[in-house]
matplotlib code that plots the C-alpha trace (Angstrom):
import matplotlib.pyplot as plt

x = [63.6, 63.8, 66.2, 68.2, 66.7, 63.4, 60.5, 57.6, 55.1, 54.2, 55.3, 53.5, 50.6, 51.2, 51.9, 54.8, 55.7, 52.3, 52.8, 56.3, 55.3, 52.3, 54.6, 57.1, 54.4, 53.0, 56.4, 57.2, 54.3, 56.3, 58.9, 56.3, 54.9, 58.4, 59.0, 55.7, 57.0, 60.3, 58.4, 56.2, 59.2, 61.2, 58.2, 58.0, 61.7, 61.3, 58.4, 60.2, 63.2, 60.9, 59.4, 62.9, 63.9, 60.9, 61.7, 65.4, 64.1, 62.0, 65.0, 67.1, 64.4, 64.0, 67.8, 68.2, 66.1, 68.4, 71.1, 71.4, 72.9, 69.5, 68.3, 65.0, 64.9, 65.9, 67.9, 69.4, 70.1, 71.8, 71.2, 75.0, 76.7, 80.1, 79.5, 79.0, 78.0, 75.2, 74.2, 70.8, 69.9, 66.5, 66.2, 66.5, 63.5, 62.0, 62.3, 64.7, 67.7, 69.7, 73.4, 76.0, 79.7, 81.8, 85.0, 86.3, 88.2, 92.0, 95.1, 97.6, 100.7, 104.0, 107.3, 110.8, 113.4, 115.5, 118.5, 121.3, 121.2, 119.1, 122.3, 122.6, 122.5, 119.4, 120.8, 121.6, 123.3, 125.7, 122.9, 124.0, 120.4, 116.9, 113.6, 110.2, 106.7, 103.8, 100.9, 97.6, 94.7, 96.4, 97.1, 100.1, 101.7, 102.3, 104.6, 108.2, 111.2, 114.8, 117.5, 121.1, 124.3, 122.8, 120.2, 121.4, 120.4, 117.3, 116.7, 117.3, 114.7, 112.2, 112.8, 112.6, 109.2, 107.8, 108.9, 106.7, 103.3, 102.2, 99.5, 101.9, 103.8, 107.2, 108.5, 111.4, 110.7, 113.5, 112.0, 114.7, 115.1, 118.9, 119.3, 120.1, 116.6, 115.5, 112.5, 110.9, 107.1, 104.9, 101.3, 98.8, 97.1, 93.7, 91.8, 90.5, 91.6, 91.1, 93.2, 96.2, 99.5, 102.2, 105.9, 106.7, 110.3, 110.4, 114.1, 114.5, 117.1, 117.8, 117.0, 113.3, 113.7, 116.4, 114.0, 111.7, 108.4, 105.6, 102.1, 101.2, 97.5, 96.0, 95.0, 96.7, 97.0, 93.2, 93.2, 89.4, 89.9, 91.1, 87.5, 84.8, 82.2, 78.8, 75.1, 72.1, 68.9, 70.6, 72.0, 75.8, 77.8, 81.5, 83.1, 86.8, 86.2, 84.6, 82.8, 79.8, 77.7, 76.4, 74.6, 71.3, 69.9, 70.2, 72.4, 76.2, 77.4, 80.9, 81.8, 83.8, 83.7, 82.6, 79.2, 75.5, 73.3, 69.9, 69.8, 66.6, 65.8, 63.2, 61.8, 64.2, 62.6, 65.1, 62.9, 59.8, 61.6, 62.9, 59.6, 57.9, 60.4, 59.4, 55.8, 56.4, 58.6, 56.1, 53.1, 55.1, 55.4, 51.8, 50.8, 52.9, 51.2, 47.7, 48.5, 49.2, 45.7, 44.0, 41.2, 40.2, 36.7, 36.2, 37.3, 40.7, 43.9, 46.0, 49.4, 52.0, 52.7, 49.2, 49.2, 53.0, 54.5, 57.2, 54.6, 52.4, 55.4, 56.1, 52.5, 52.7, 56.0, 54.9, 51.8, 54.0, 55.9, 53.3, 52.5, 56.1, 56.4, 59.7, 61.5, 61.3, 63.2, 62.3, 60.0, 56.3, 56.4, 56.4, 54.8, 54.8, 51.1, 52.2, 54.3, 51.3, 51.9, 48.9, 47.8, 44.5, 42.0, 43.5, 46.9, 48.5, 50.6, 49.9, 51.8, 50.0, 52.7, 50.9, 50.9, 54.6, 55.5, 53.6, 55.6, 58.9, 58.0, 56.9, 58.9, 61.9, 63.9, 61.1, 60.9, 64.6, 64.3, 61.6, 63.4, 67.0, 66.8, 67.6, 71.3, 73.7, 73.2, 69.4, 67.5, 65.3, 61.9, 63.0, 65.8, 63.0, 61.5, 64.9, 65.5, 62.1, 62.6, 66.2, 65.3, 63.1, 65.2, 68.8, 70.4, 72.1, 70.0, 66.6, 63.4, 62.6, 66.1, 65.7, 62.5, 64.3, 67.1, 64.6, 62.9, 66.2, 67.4, 64.2, 64.6, 68.2, 67.0, 64.1, 66.4, 68.8, 66.0, 64.5, 67.9, 68.3, 64.8, 65.1, 68.2, 66.3, 63.3, 65.7, 67.3, 63.9, 62.8, 65.9, 65.4, 61.8, 62.7, 65.2, 62.7, 59.8, 62.0, 63.1, 59.5, 58.4, 61.1, 60.2, 56.5, 57.3, 59.5, 56.8, 54.3, 56.6, 57.1, 53.4, 52.8, 55.5, 54.0, 50.5, 51.9, 53.6, 50.5, 48.4, 50.9, 50.9, 47.1, 47.0, 49.5, 47.5, 44.4]
y = [-8.1, -10.4, -13.3, -14.9, -18.3, -18.9, -21.3, -21.6, -23.5, -25.4, -28.7, -28.4, -26.2, -24.0, -20.2, -19.9, -16.4, -15.1, -16.9, -15.5, -11.9, -12.0, -13.1, -10.3, -7.7, -8.6, -8.5, -5.2, -3.2, -1.7, -0.5, 1.2, 2.9, 4.1, 5.4, 7.3, 8.9, 9.9, 11.7, 13.4, 14.5, 15.7, 17.8, 19.3, 20.1, 21.9, 23.9, 24.7, 25.9, 28.2, 29.5, 30.0, 32.1, 34.3, 34.6, 35.5, 38.4, 39.6, 39.2, 41.3, 44.0, 44.3, 44.3, 47.2, 49.2, 48.5, 50.6, 54.0, 55.6, 55.3, 58.8, 59.7, 63.3, 65.3, 65.0, 67.7, 68.0, 70.8, 72.0, 72.4, 70.0, 71.3, 74.5, 72.8, 69.6, 69.6, 67.2, 67.7, 66.7, 66.2, 69.8, 71.3, 73.0, 71.6, 74.0, 75.7, 77.9, 79.9, 79.8, 82.0, 81.5, 84.5, 83.5, 80.4, 80.5, 80.1, 79.4, 82.3, 81.5, 83.5, 83.2, 84.4, 86.0, 83.6, 81.9, 80.4, 77.2, 75.3, 75.5, 79.3, 81.0, 82.9, 85.0, 88.4, 91.7, 90.1, 88.3, 85.2, 84.3, 85.3, 84.4, 84.2, 83.7, 82.0, 84.4, 82.9, 85.0, 88.3, 87.5, 89.2, 86.0, 82.5, 79.5, 80.6, 79.2, 80.2, 80.2, 80.0, 78.4, 74.9, 75.5, 78.6, 77.5, 77.8, 74.1, 74.5, 77.2, 75.0, 72.1, 74.2, 75.6, 72.2, 70.7, 73.2, 72.0, 75.6, 75.6, 76.4, 74.2, 75.2, 74.0, 75.0, 75.5, 75.6, 78.4, 78.4, 74.7, 74.8, 75.1, 78.8, 80.1, 78.4, 80.1, 79.3, 79.0, 79.1, 77.8, 78.1, 74.8, 76.5, 78.8, 82.3, 85.3, 83.5, 80.5, 82.4, 82.0, 84.8, 84.5, 87.5, 88.5, 89.2, 89.6, 92.9, 91.5, 92.2, 88.5, 89.0, 91.9, 90.0, 86.9, 89.2, 87.3, 88.4, 87.1, 85.1, 85.7, 88.8, 90.2, 93.7, 93.5, 92.8, 89.3, 89.1, 88.3, 84.9, 84.2, 82.5, 84.9, 83.7, 84.6, 82.6, 83.8, 87.1, 87.5, 88.2, 85.9, 85.3, 82.4, 81.5, 77.9, 76.4, 74.0, 76.0, 74.2, 77.2, 79.2, 77.3, 75.0, 71.4, 72.0, 71.3, 73.1, 72.5, 75.2, 73.8, 76.3, 79.8, 79.9, 79.7, 76.7, 76.0, 73.7, 71.7, 70.2, 67.4, 64.7, 61.7, 58.6, 56.1, 55.1, 55.0, 52.7, 50.4, 50.2, 49.4, 46.6, 45.2, 45.3, 43.6, 40.8, 40.3, 39.9, 37.5, 35.2, 35.6, 34.8, 31.6, 30.5, 31.3, 29.2, 26.2, 26.4, 27.0, 24.3, 22.0, 21.2, 18.9, 21.6, 20.0, 22.1, 21.7, 22.7, 20.1, 22.2, 22.7, 21.9, 21.5, 22.4, 24.6, 26.5, 27.1, 28.4, 30.9, 32.1, 32.6, 34.5, 36.7, 37.8, 39.5, 41.7, 44.4, 44.4, 45.0, 47.8, 49.7, 50.1, 53.5, 55.7, 59.0, 60.0, 60.0, 57.2, 53.6, 51.4, 50.7, 51.7, 55.3, 55.1, 54.0, 50.3, 48.0, 44.4, 43.7, 41.0, 38.9, 39.0, 41.4, 44.3, 47.8, 51.0, 54.4, 56.4, 59.7, 59.0, 58.0, 61.1, 63.3, 61.9, 62.3, 65.8, 66.9, 64.7, 63.2, 62.9, 61.0, 58.6, 58.0, 57.3, 54.8, 53.0, 53.1, 54.1, 57.5, 56.7, 54.3, 51.9, 51.8, 49.1, 50.3, 48.8, 46.8, 45.1, 43.0, 42.3, 41.3, 39.0, 37.3, 36.7, 35.7, 33.1, 31.6, 31.9, 31.4, 28.8, 27.1, 27.5, 28.8, 27.0, 26.4, 25.1, 22.7, 21.4, 21.0, 19.1, 16.8, 15.8, 15.4, 13.1, 11.1, 10.8, 9.5, 6.9, 5.8, 5.5, 3.3, 1.1, 0.9, -0.1, -2.8, -4.2, -4.1, -6.2, -8.8, -8.8, -9.2, -12.2, -13.6, -13.2, -15.0, -17.8, -18.2, -18.2, -21.0, -23.1, -22.7, -23.5, -26.7, -27.5, -26.9, -29.2, -31.9, -31.8, -31.8, -34.9, -36.7, -35.8, -37.2, -40.5, -40.8, -40.5, -43.2, -45.6, -45.1, -46.0, -49.2, -50.4, -49.7, -51.6, -54.6, -54.7, -54.7, -57.6, -59.7, -59.2]
z = [-17.1, -20.2, -20.6, -23.5, -22.5, -24.3, -24.5, -26.8, -24.9, -28.1, -26.7, -23.4, -24.5, -21.5, -21.9, -19.5, -20.8, -19.5, -16.2, -15.7, -16.7, -14.3, -11.5, -12.3, -12.7, -9.3, -7.6, -9.4, -8.1, -5.2, -7.6, -9.8, -6.7, -5.8, -9.3, -9.1, -5.9, -7.5, -10.3, -7.7, -5.5, -8.5, -9.6, -6.1, -6.2, -9.6, -8.2, -5.0, -7.0, -8.9, -5.7, -4.2, -7.2, -6.7, -3.0, -3.9, -6.0, -3.1, -0.7, -3.1, -3.3, 0.5, 1.0, -1.4, 1.1, 3.9, 2.2, 3.9, 0.8, -1.0, -1.6, 0.1, -0.7, -3.8, -7.0, -9.0, -12.8, -14.8, -18.3, -18.7, -16.4, -17.4, -15.4, -12.0, -10.3, -7.7, -5.0, -3.5, 0.1, 1.5, 2.7, -0.8, -2.2, -5.4, -8.2, -10.7, -9.9, -12.5, -11.9, -13.7, -12.9, -13.8, -12.0, -10.4, -7.2, -7.7, -5.7, -5.1, -7.1, -6.7, -8.5, -7.7, -10.0, -12.1, -10.6, -12.7, -10.7, -8.1, -6.0, -6.3, -2.8, -1.9, 1.0, -0.3, 0.7, 3.1, 5.0, 7.0, 7.9, 6.9, 8.5, 6.7, 7.9, 6.0, 6.6, 5.6, 4.5, 5.2, 8.9, 10.6, 11.9, 10.8, 10.6, 10.2, 8.2, 8.5, 5.8, 6.9, 5.9, 6.2, 3.4, 1.6, -1.9, -4.1, -3.6, 0.2, 0.4, -1.5, 0.8, 3.9, 2.8, 2.0, 5.3, 7.2, 5.7, 6.1, 3.3, 0.5, -1.9, -3.3, -6.7, -8.9, -12.7, -15.3, -17.4, -20.1, -20.3, -20.1, -16.3, -16.3, -15.6, -12.3, -10.6, -7.3, -7.6, -4.5, -4.7, -1.9, -1.3, -0.6, -3.0, -2.5, -0.6, 2.7, 1.6, 0.2, 1.9, 1.4, 2.2, 4.4, 5.5, 9.2, 9.7, 8.0, 5.6, 1.9, 0.9, 0.5, -1.9, -3.9, -4.1, -6.0, -5.4, -7.8, -8.1, -11.1, -10.6, -12.2, -8.8, -9.0, -5.2, -4.9, -3.5, -3.6, -7.2, -6.0, -4.9, -7.0, -8.3, -9.4, -9.3, -8.1, -9.6, -10.3, -6.8, -6.8, -4.5, -3.8, -2.0, -1.4, -2.6, -5.7, -3.4, -2.3, 0.3, 2.3, -0.4, -0.8, 1.9, 0.8, -2.2, -2.5, -5.6, -7.0, -9.6, -12.5, -15.3, -16.1, -17.9, -17.2, -16.3, -14.7, -11.7, -11.6, -8.1, -8.1, -5.9, -6.0, -7.5, -6.0, -3.1, -5.3, -7.7, -5.0, -3.2, -6.5, -7.0, -3.6, -4.5, -7.9, -6.3, -3.5, -5.8, -8.0, -5.0, -4.2, -7.8, -7.6, -4.4, -5.8, -8.9, -6.6, -5.2, -8.5, -8.7, -11.5, -12.6, -9.6, -7.1, -6.4, -6.2, -9.4, -8.0, -6.9, -3.8, -2.6, 1.1, 1.2, 4.5, 2.9, 0.9, 4.0, 5.9, 3.1, 3.2, 6.9, 6.7, 3.8, 5.7, 8.3, 5.9, 5.4, 9.1, 10.3, 12.7, 13.0, 16.2, 17.9, 15.5, 17.0, 14.1, 13.5, 10.9, 12.1, 9.5, 5.8, 5.5, 6.2, 3.0, 1.0, 1.1, 1.7, 1.3, -0.5, 0.3, -2.6, -0.8, -3.3, -2.2, -3.6, -3.5, -3.4, -5.1, -4.5, -0.7, -0.8, -2.8, -0.4, 2.5, 0.6, -0.3, 3.2, 5.5, 3.7, 7.0, 8.6, 5.7, 5.9, 9.6, 9.0, 6.2, 7.5, 11.2, 12.5, 13.1, 11.5, 14.5, 14.2, 12.3, 9.5, 8.8, 5.8, 7.8, 9.4, 6.0, 4.6, 7.6, 7.0, 3.2, 3.6, 6.2, 3.5, 0.4, 1.6, -0.7, 2.3, 5.4, 4.0, 4.8, 1.1, 0.4, 3.4, 1.8, -1.5, 0.2, 2.0, -1.2, -3.1, -0.2, -0.5, -4.2, -3.8, -1.2, -3.4, -6.5, -4.6, -3.4, -6.9, -8.2, -5.6, -6.1, -9.9, -9.6, -7.5, -10.0, -13.0, -11.2, -10.5, -14.1, -15.3, -12.8, -13.8, -17.4, -16.9, -14.8, -17.2, -20.1, -18.4, -17.5, -21.1, -22.4, -19.9, -20.7, -24.4, -24.0, -22.0, -24.7, -27.3, -25.3, -24.8, -28.6, -29.3, -26.8, -28.3, -31.7, -30.4, -28.7, -31.8, -33.9, -31.5, -31.5, -35.3, -35.5, -33.0, -35.1]

ax = plt.figure().add_subplot(projection="3d")
ax.plot(x, y, z, "-o")
ax.set_aspect("equal")
plt.show()
């Protein structure tokens, strides 16, 4: 607010600088008040952004408990995970199971005699046609395929078999590598004795015998050797598949290698961890709110947001979370308190892990129904908690963000007004500087003229004398 025009006040004896500065200071008071408001609003914005970050953490924690894939029951580990993989469902019994795999289930593989070319005919003994059936699991009938003049080659037989999608895949392998040792290989798509598919000649021709199919599996005619063989706690079991889901309730075992391992079934900690995250995030928000109302030595709140509308709204919304009741989910659990979650008199949330684990141990299905709903179309209890926190913390439409936007808009308006009024004050200061400089010069000139006149009069008086 200074000017390049100056005045000393020496000539006039008047301190024009003090007069100008006093006028400018008085006219600048509204600007100072607006600047104070800007600082206050920016401080509120910073505090609200901090609050919104804490609410975003709580929103993420509650959202994680709307995911139906979160495990509420059991988890399984193996001492040798190369032997098998195990998935535990809520119905699995906690404990250890010894697994020994002595044989993996395999697919029946058969090969023909060698042919000199993939185009070599397969009809033999004067046959003009031959019919085969794909018999699965030792059945007497199955899908049929016919070889005649239209497909009477090794490649034609391969293609005819593959076109039937009968549970067997045909390939041709060049055994010698020079094109003279072509063999047809049939592989059943399913494992075990029940999944094997055999090519059986039903037309009574010589073609089947000439094809000379032989098993590549060491079954010696005993197709049960295609089945998986293993023991569970010493009990011998066989299955046609390496995917064993019907041996132990709640366990899906996939056999991958012969050997021994121990399956350890334990209570899953996933829900425990996610609920603990909700508690931590909730209490962080409550600690922030409590900090805003912390009092100084005179009993006044020290936080910038104490009494702020947005903060009060957050307090009201948070108080509803622990009291949310689920919709009817067909189970006996309907509230978070039944999972060991409670709110203390200080507003902090607490998790009784022992109570939660007891529910998970005894009623994992009921816990799942409470958290996620009984079916995929049901709303779980944390869906309501997520809706509440998200309505507060959403970066576009959330209540806290709306408050931030309001303060930022006010700051912008105030800054524009401050800039306009500052320009007016600067112009006033420059104008006053020019006016006072002129006044100072004029008074100085008058003072000088008065001194000269006094000298003249004095001189005239002396001469008269």
